C-alpha positions as CSV (number, residue, x, y, z in Angstrom):
1,X,0.0,0.0,0.0
2,X,1.3,3.5,-0.9
3,X,1.9,6.0,1.8
4,X,2.7,9.6,1.2
5,X,5.7,9.1,3.5
6,X,7.2,6.4,1.2
7,X,10.2,7.5,-0.7
8,X,9.4,8.8,-4.2
9,X,11.5,9.8,-7.2
10,X,12.4,13.4,-7.7
11,X,10.7,14.7,-10.8
12,X,13.9,16.3,-11.9
13,X,16.8,14.0,-11.0
14,X,15.0,10.7,-10.0
15,X,16.8,10.5,-6.7
16,X,14.6,9.1,-3.9
17,X,13.3,11.5,-1.3
18,X,10.4,11.7,1.2
19,X,7.7,14.3,0.7
20,X,5.2,14.7,3.5
21,X,3.2,17.4,1.7
22,X,2.9,19.2,5.1
23,X,4.7,22.2,6.7
24,X,6.9,19.5,8.4
25,X,8.4,18.6,5.0
26,X,12.1,19.7,4.8
27,X,11.4,21.7,1.6
28,X,9.2,24.2,3.6
29,X,12.5,25.5,5.2
30,X,14.1,26.3,1.9
31,X,14.3,30.1,1.2
32,X,13.0,30.0,-2.4
33,X,11.9,33.1,-4.3
34,X,8.4,33.4,-5.7
35,X,10.0,33.2,-9.1
36,X,11.6,29.9,-8.3
37,X,8.4,28.4,-6.9
38,X,6.5,29.5,-10.0
39,X,9.1,27.9,-12.2
40,X,9.0,24.6,-10.4
41,X,5.2,24.5,-10.4
42,X,5.0,25.2,-14.1
43,X,7.7,22.7,-15.1
44,X,7.2,19.7,-12.8
45,X,4.0,17.8,-11.9
46,X,5.6,16.0,-8.9
47,X,7.8,17.0,-6.0
48,X,11.5,17.7,-6.3
49,X,14.1,16.8,-3.9
50,X,15.7,19.5,-1.7
51,X,19.0,19.4,-3.7
52,X,17.2,20.1,-7.0
53,X,15.1,22.9,-5.4
54,X,18.2,24.5,-3.9
55,X,20.0,24.2,-7.3
56,X,17.1,25.8,-9.1
57,X,16.8,28.5,-6.5
58,X,20.5,29.4,-7.1
59,X,20.2,29.4,-10.9
60,X,17.0,31.5,-11.2
């Protein structure tokens, strides 16, 4: 049975990570700009790992 706390593949790099989809998720602590968040939302249908979100935040 699937649980939202099971590891899933990052939509960008395919590395496994756990997304809780709650404010307790590690990604909620990342200081990402509104521009970065909009880019991620428009280019990916699933969650990204923290490493990819950090990398995109630096590039944008």
